[in-house]
C-alpha positions in Angstrom: -34.2 -16.0 34.7 -34.5 -18.9 32.2 -34.4 -17.6 28.6 -36.8 -18.1 26.4 -36.3 -19.1 22.5 -37.4 -18.0 19.2 -37.4 -21.6 17.7 -40.7 -23.3 18.6 -43.8 -23.0 16.3 -45.3 -19.3 17.6 -46.6 -17.3 14.4 -44.8 -13.9 14.3 -47.2 -11.2 15.5 -47.8 -9.2 12.9 -50.1 -6.1 14.7 -46.9 -5.9 17.2 -44.0 -5.8 14.5 -42.1 -2.7 14.9 -42.0 -0.5 11.9 -38.7 -1.1 8.9 -36.0 0.9 10.6 -37.2 -0.6 14.5 -36.8 -3.8 12.6 -33.4 -2.8 9.8 -31.9 -1.9 14.1 -33.5 -4.9 15.9 -30.3 -6.7 17.8 -30.6 -9.8 18.9 -29.7 -10.4 22.5 -26.2 -12.3 23.2 -27.8 -13.9 26.0 -31.0 -15.4 23.2 -28.1 -17.1 20.9 -26.4 -18.5 23.5 -29.6 -20.2 25.0 -30.8 -21.4 21.0 -26.8 -22.8 21.2 -27.7 -25.2 24.3 -31.3 -26.2 23.3 -31.1 -26.5 19.1 -34.0 -26.4 17.3 -37.8 -28.0 18.8 -35.6 -29.7 21.1 -33.0 -31.3 19.1 -29.7 -29.6 18.9 -25.9 -30.6 17.5 -24.3 -33.3 19.1 -21.0 -31.2 20.7 -17.4 -33.8 20.3 -15.4 -31.6 18.6 -12.1 -30.5 20.7 -9.1 -27.5 20.2 -7.2 -30.3 17.8 -11.0 -31.5 15.5 -11.6 -27.9 15.4 -8.4 -27.0 13.6 -8.7 -29.6 11.6 -12.0 -28.3 10.2 -10.3 -24.8 9.9 -7.1 -26.4 7.7 -9.4 -28.9 6.2 -11.5 -26.0 4.8 -8.6 -23.5 4.3 -5.2 -25.5 2.9 -4.6 -26.0 -0.5 -7.6 -23.3 -2.7 -5.0 -21.1 -3.6 -2.7 -23.4 -4.4 -4.0 -26.5 -5.8 -6.0 -24.4 -7.6 -5.6 -20.9 -8.5 -2.0 -20.8 -8.5 -2.0 -20.5 -12.2 -4.3 -17.7 -13.0 -3.2 -15.1 -9.7 0.8 -16.0 -11.0 0.5 -14.0 -14.7 -0.9 -11.0 -12.1 1.8 -10.8 -9.9 4.8 -12.3 -11.6 7.4 -13.8 -9.1 6.2 -11.6 -7.1 2.6 -13.6 -5.7 4.5 -15.0 -2.4 3.9 -11.1 -1.4 0.9 -11.3 -2.8 -0.5 -14.4 -0.6 2.2 -12.7 2.7 -0.5 -9.3 2.0 -4.0 -11.8 1.9 -2.7 -13.8 4.5 -1.9 -10.7 6.9 -5.8 -8.7 5.7 -7.0 -12.4 6.8 -4.7 -12.6 10.5 -6.2 -9.4 11.2 -9.9 -10.6 10.6 -8.9 -14.0 11.9 -7.7 -12.2 15.9 -11.5 -10.3 15.6 -13.2 -13.9 14.9 -11.4 -15.5 17.6 -12.8 -12.8 19.9 -16.3 -13.0 18.4 -16.3 -17.0 18.6 -14.8 -16.7 22.1 -18.0 -14.0 23.2 -20.9 -15.2 20.9 -20.2 -19.9 20.1 -23.3 -19.8 17.9 -23.3 -22.0 14.3 -23.9 -18.6 12.3 -20.6 -16.8 12.5 -20.1 -13.7 11.2 -24.0 -13.3 11.0 -24.5 -14.5 14.3 -21.7 -11.9 15.6 -23.4 -9.0 13.2 -27.5 -9.6 14.7 -25.7 -9.2 17.9 -24.5 -6.3 17.5 -25.8 -3.6 14.0 -29.1 -5.0 13.7 -31.4 -7.6 11.7 -30.3 -5.6 8.8 -26.9 -5.7 8.4 -27.2 -9.4 9.1 -28.9 -10.1 6.6 -26.4 -8.3 4.7 -24.0 -10.1 6.3 -25.5 -14.1 6.2 -26.7 -13.3 2.2 -22.5 -12.8 2.0 -21.9 -15.7 3.6 -24.0 -17.8 1.4 -22.3 -16.5 -1.3 -18.6 -16.8 0.5 -19.7 -20.8 1.4 -21.4 -22.2 -1.5 -19.8 -20.7 -4.4 -15.9 -21.4 -2.7 -17.4 -25.1 -2.9 -17.8 -24.8 -6.3 -14.8 -22.8 -6.7 -12.5 -25.1 -5.4 -14.6 -28.6 -6.7 -14.1 -27.1 -10.4 -10.5 -28.1 -9.7 -10.8 -31.4 -9.5 -11.1 -32.5 -12.9 -7.2 -30.9 -13.0 -5.9 -33.8 -11.3 -8.4 -36.7 -12.2 -6.6 -36.1 -15.5 -3.5 -35.5 -14.3 -3.7 -38.6 -12.2 -5.2 -40.4 -15.5 -1.9 -38.8 -17.9 0.2 -41.0 -16.2 -1.6 -44.1 -17.7 -2.1 -42.2 -21.2 -5.6 -41.8 -20.5 -7.8 -38.8 -20.0 -11.5 -37.4 -18.9 -13.2 -36.0 -22.1 -13.9 -32.6 -22.1 -17.0 -32.9 -22.2 -16.9 -34.0 -18.9 -14.1 -32.2 -17.0 -15.0 -28.7 -17.9 -17.8 -26.7 -16.9 -19.9 -25.1 -20.1 -17.7 -22.0 -21.5 -14.5 -23.6 -20.9 -15.1 -26.4 -23.8 -16.7 -28.6 -21.8 -21.0 -29.4 -21.0 -20.7 -30.5 -17.1 -18.0 -31.0 -14.7 -18.2 -34.6 -13.5 -15.6 -34.9 -11.4 -16.6 -31.6 -9.6 -20.4 -32.8 -8.9 -19.3 -36.3 -7.7 -16.7 -35.2 -4.8 -19.7 -32.2 -3.1 -22.4 -35.0 -3.6 -19.6 -37.6 -1.2 -19.5 -35.0 0.7 -22.9 -34.1 1.4 -23.4 -38.1 2.1 -20.8 -37.5 4.6 -22.3 -34.7 6.4 -25.5 -35.9 6.3 -24.1 -39.5 8.2 -22.5 -37.3 11.2 -20.4 -34.4 12.3 -18.0 -36.5 14.2 -17.3 -38.9 11.4 -17.0 -36.3 9.0 -14.2 -34.6 11.3 -12.0 -37.1 12.0 -11.9 -38.6 7.7 -11.1 -34.6 7.2 -7.8 -35.1 9.8 -7.2 -38.2 7.8 -7.0 -35.8 4.5 -5.6 -33.3 6.0 -2.2 -34.8 7.3 -2.0 -36.4 3.9 -2.5 -32.8 2.4 0.4 -31.1 4.2 2.3 -33.7 3.6 2.3 -33.4 -0.1 3.1 -29.9 0.0 5.9 -30.5 2.5 6.9 -32.8 0.0 6.7 -31.0 -3.2 8.5 -28.1 -1.4 11.3 -30.7 -0.7 11.5 -31.3 -4.6 10.6 -28.0 -6.1 13.9 -26.5 -3.8 16.4 -28.7 -5.9 14.9 -26.9 -8.9 15.7 -24.0 -6.7 16.9 -20.8 -9.6 17.2 -17.5 -7.9 17.1 -15.6 -11.4 13.4 -16.6 -11.7 12.4 -14.0 -8.8 14.5 -11.5 -11.1 12.3 -8.9 -11.8 10.3 -9.3 -8.7 7.7 -6.8 -9.7 7.3 -7.0 -13.9 3.6 -6.0 -13.2 4.1 -3.5 -10.5 2.7 -2.8 -6.9 -0.8 -2.8 -9.2 -0.6 -6.1 -10.4 0.4 -7.7 -6.6 -2.8 -6.5 -5.0 -4.6 -7.4 -7.7 -3.2 -11.2 -7.1 -3.6 -10.7 -3.1 -7.5 -9.8 -3.9 -8.0 -12.8 -6.2 -5.8 -15.4 -3.6 -7.6 -14.0 -0.5 -10.0 -16.6 -1.3 -7.6 -18.6 -0.1 -7.5 -17.8 3.4 -11.3 -18.2 3.3 -11.4 -21.1 5.6 -10.4 -20.6 8.8 -13.7 -18.7 9.6 -15.2 -22.8 9.2 -14.1 -23.0 12.9 -16.3 -20.2 14.1 -19.3 -22.2 12.2 -18.8 -25.1 14.4 -19.7 -23.7 17.8 -22.5 -25.6 18.7 -20.6 -28.6 18.1 -17.3 -28.2 20.0 -17.1 -29.4 23.8 -15.4 -25.7 24.8 -16.4 -23.6 22.1 -15.4 -20.2 24.3 -11.6 -21.8 25.5 -10.9 -24.0 21.8 -12.7 -21.6 18.9 -10.0 -18.4 19.4 -6.9 -21.3 19.2 -8.4 -23.1 16.5 -8.4 -20.1 14.3 -5.4 -18.7 14.7 -3.2 -21.8 14.9 -5.1 -22.7 11.4 -3.6 -19.2 10.2 -0.9 -19.9 11.4 -0.1 -23.1 9.4 -1.9 -22.1 6.6 0.0 -18.5 5.9 3.6 -20.6 6.4 2.6 -23.4 3.5 1.1 -21.3 1.5 4.1 -18.4 1.0 7.2 -21.5 1.4 5.0 -24.0 -1.8 4.3 -20.0 -4.0 8.5 -19.4 -3.3 9.2 -23.6 -4.1 7.1 -22.9 -7.6 8.6 -19.7 -8.9 12.3 -20.9 -7.9 11.3 -24.0 -9.8 9.9 -22.3 -13.2 9.7 -18.5 -14.7 6.7 -17.0 -13.8 5.7 -16.8 -17.7 5.6 -20.8 -17.7 2.3 -20.4 -15.0 0.1 -18.8 -17.7 -2.6 -21.0 -18.6 -1.3 -24.2 -16.6 -3.0 -26.1 -14.8 -2.4 -28.4 -12.2 0.9 -26.8 -12.2 2.7 -28.3 -8.7 1.8 -31.9 -10.5 3.8 -30.3 -13.6 6.2 -29.3 -11.9 7.0 -32.2 -9.7 6.6 -34.4 -13.0 9.4 -32.3 -15.2 11.5 -32.1 -11.8 11.6 -35.9 -11.1 11.2 -37.2 -14.3 9.3 -40.0 -12.8 5.3 -39.8 -13.3 4.8 -42.0 -9.9 5.6 -39.1 -8.2 3.0 -37.2 -9.8 0.2 -39.3 -10.3 0.7 -39.6 -6.1 0.5 -35.8 -5.9 -2.1 -36.0 -8.2 -4.6 -38.3 -5.9 -3.0 -36.2 -3.0 -4.5 -32.6 -4.7 -8.0 -34.3 -5.3 -8.2 -35.3 -1.7 -7.0 -32.1 -1.1 -9.8 -30.4 -2.8 -12.3 -33.2 -0.8 -11.7 -32.4 2.4 -11.8 -28.1 1.3 -15.5 -29.3 0.1 -16.4 -31.0 2.9 -15.5 -28.2 5.6 -16.9 -25.4 4.0 -20.0 -27.5 2.6 -20.3 -28.4 6.6 -20.2 -24.5 7.7 -22.8 -23.1 5.0 -25.4 -26.0 6.2 -24.7 -24.4 10.2 -24.6 -20.8 9.0 -27.9 -21.1 6.6 -29.5 -23.9 10.2 -29.2 -20.4 12.3 -30.0 -18.3 9.7 -33.2 -20.4 9.4 -33.4 -20.6 13.4 -34.0 -16.6 13.3 -37.3 -17.0 10.5 -35.0 -15.2 7.8 -35.1 -18.7 5.6 -37.4 -21.2 5.1 -37.3 -23.5 8.2 -36.2 -26.8 6.8 -32.5 -25.6 6.9 -32.9 -25.2 10.9 -34.0 -28.9 11.3 -31.6 -31.1 13.2 -32.2 -34.6 12.8 -32.8 -36.5 16.4 -30.8 -39.7 14.5 -28.1 -38.4 13.5 -27.3 -34.8 15.7 -27.6 -33.1 11.9 -29.6 -30.4 9.5 -30.2 -33.7 6.8 -32.6 -31.6 5.2 -30.5 -28.4 4.5 -27.7 -30.4 3.5 -29.2 -32.6 1.1 -30.2 -29.0 -0.7 -27.6 -27.3 -0.5 -25.1 -29.7 -1.5 -27.4 -30.5 -4.7 -27.6 -26.5 -5.6 -24.1 -26.5 -5.0 -23.0 -29.6 -7.1 -25.2 -28.0 -10.1 -22.8 -24.6 -9.5 -19.5 -26.7 -9.7 -20.6 -28.6 -13.1 -21.5 -25.9 -15.1 -19.6 -22.5 -13.9 -16.2 -22.0 -14.9 -13.7 -21.2 -11.9 -12.4 -18.1 -12.3 -15.8 -16.2 -12.0 -16.9 -18.4 -8.6 -13.3 -17.6 -7.3 -13.8 -13.5 -7.2 -17.3 -13.7 -6.8 -16.2 -15.8 -3.2 -13.6 -12.9 -2.4 -15.8 -10.1 -2.3 -19.0 -11.7 0.0 -15.7 -12.6 2.3 -14.1 -10.0 2.4 -17.7 -8.0 3.3 -18.4 -10.0 5.7 -14.9 -10.0 7.4 -15.2 -6.7 7.5 -18.4 -6.4 9.4 -16.9 -8.9 12.1 -13.5 -6.3 12.7 -16.4 -3.8 12.7 -18.8 -6.0 15.3 -15.5 -6.0 17.8 -14.8 -2.4 18.1 -18.5 -1.6 18.5 -18.8 -4.6 21.6 -15.9 -3.3 23.3 -17.7 -0.2 23.5 -21.5 -0.8 24.3 -20.4 -4.2 26.0 -17.2 -3.9 27.8 -18.3 -6.0 30.9 -18.8 -9.1 28.8 -16.5 -11.8 29.5 -14.4 -12.2 26.7 -11.9 -15.5 26.4 -9.5 -13.8 24.0 -8.9 -10.2 23.4 -8.4 -8.4 20.1 -4.2 -7.3 20.5 -4.1 -3.5 20.3 -7.4 -2.5 19.7 -9.3 -0.5 18.1 -5.7 -0.3 15.8 -6.3 -4.4 14.7 -9.9 -4.1 13.5 -9.8 -0.9 12.3 -7.0 -1.8 10.1 -8.5 -5.5 9.0 -11.5 -3.6 8.1 -9.8 -1.4 5.9 -7.6 -4.0 4.5 -10.7 -6.1 3.4 -12.0 -2.7 1.5 -8.5 -2.0 0.1 -8.9 -5.9 -1.0 -12.2 -5.5 -2.5 -11.3 -1.8 -3.9 -8.7 -3.9 -6.2 -11.4 -6.8 -7.6 -13.0 -5.6 -11.1 -15.6 -4.1 -12.4 -17.3 -7.9 -13.8 -17.2 -8.9 -10.2 -18.9 -5.9 -8.3 -21.3 -6.3 -11.2 -21.9 -9.8 -9.5 -22.2 -8.5 -5.7 -24.5 -5.9 -7.1 -26.5 -8.5 -8.2 -26.4 -10.8 -5.7 -27.2 -8.0 -3.3 -30.3 -6.9 -5.0 -32.0 -10.7 -4.8 -30.9 -10.5 -1.2 -33.3 -7.5 -0.6 -35.6 -9.0 -2.3 -35.1 -12.1 -0.3 -35.5 -10.4 3.0 -38.4 -8.2 2.0 -40.9 -11.6 0.3 -39.9 -13.4 3.5 -37.2 -13.0 5.9 -39.4 -9.4 7.0 -42.2 -11.3 7.5 -40.9 -14.1 9.3 -38.2 -12.8 11.9 -38.4 -14.2 14.9 -36.4 -11.8 16.7 -38.6 -9.1 15.1 -42.2 -11.1 16.4 -41.4 -10.5 19.6 -43.0 -7.3 21.9 -41.0 -4.8 22.8 -42.1 -5.6 26.3 -39.5 -9.2 25.9 -37.9 -7.6 23.6 -36.6 -5.1 26.6 -36.1 -7.5 29.2 -34.0 -9.8 27.3 -31.6 -7.0 26.4 -31.6 -6.2 30.0 -30.9 -9.6 31.2 -28.2 -10.8 28.3 -25.0 -10.2 30.0 -26.6 -11.9 33.1 -27.7 -14.8 31.0 -24.6 -15.0 28.6 -22.8 -15.8 31.8 -24.9 -18.2 33.2 -25.1 -20.3 29.8 -21.6 -20.3 28.8 -21.2 -24.1 28.1 -19.1 -26.5 30.1 -16.7 -28.8 28.0 -18.9 -31.8 27.6 -18.1 -35.1 26.7 -21.3 -36.0 23.7 -21.9 -39.2 21.4 -24.2 -39.5 18.9 -27.9 -41.4 20.3 
């Protein structure tokens, strides 16, 4: 049977629309998600050009470097020398969720990531909440990472006894008027994404290689100044400090799910997405813990309090060679640009999926026939994120990102449990090990880390959710295409989705831009 799509211009059928409770619980058939990934929006779909290597580089590019390069100075005072344990705890929490992402990515290879997974399992209400959290996660994390660019630009200029004025290198509240370097990086990433996903992926791959190289170089230099005494006492702030730091640095691991947003641009998503997600987690966690140990070994933990661009300063003080700091600072700016590029990419693909479903304005779902990218949505998101990067301080951004991410990850763990119980017959290219223990632990770990975030972060999250509820009732509920289906059409699609999913599984293709 041929699966109809919901991406046309059919107006919602208000007369046949289900009641509020029924609409909130109405799930989107998995076969429908896969079919839409193949047909695209208005006859134009995304271009399938990524293999497992490019997908892994997207995931590593979106993840590696954030916590180490940007927020290390803020997280070490929370945990002391045990900061490496905080990274390991956050990495474990992310890994537990990553294996759930891997199973869902192989089962539902759509651009919407956890939003699409939640829609297929828990219904429209939870899908909207998840999607709204992802908007917070991706857009705010791009801004938060870009904020750190000004620090490293100044470190590079410092070699020549120059510096950007605080008025244009710091946001309001941190002594400046606008963080111009942060805005420039976001806008450059936006323009690159508009040109095409394939071109962006190759540039990202080159930057990731540089990023890994500079972090390994840092470790090599820092270990020459290693002092085991810097790890005593290991827990000066107690276990509570380690937990608080783990909640904060979890922000550093959010990028792995960026690979799952490339489900419609992967040549063989059911095979390659799970591999890319798990491989990137292994790479990132190993490097984070190694760099954290090297940094604490080189300098006492109290030294990090209030220190910006800490890794550059360690290199400069250890070697006494300003040119080494210059090279690392330039590499760090490139690393930040890589994160901005890949996370901004993920944001636009999630909004594309939400627009297809009628949950947000359809302009975010329009794909250019020339570039194979959502041009209008990319421009809108890029400009808004650039403004946030230029005007909002880093600390508030990082914590707000963490809580939205943790909530979305918890939902994916629950989605795996639901589909294993309700749809065991579906073909899975990757299965979560030790089921159901692994997804249960993943969800509980996310809840634990959320509980350790501050009251201000929870207040921000609560306000964001209230705005989301208003947006849903103001737009999403009236324009939802899944809710617009007749009861007969919905039953037919839901009953036939297992067959449709198997039939519509995309084969590996060699795609190129038209």
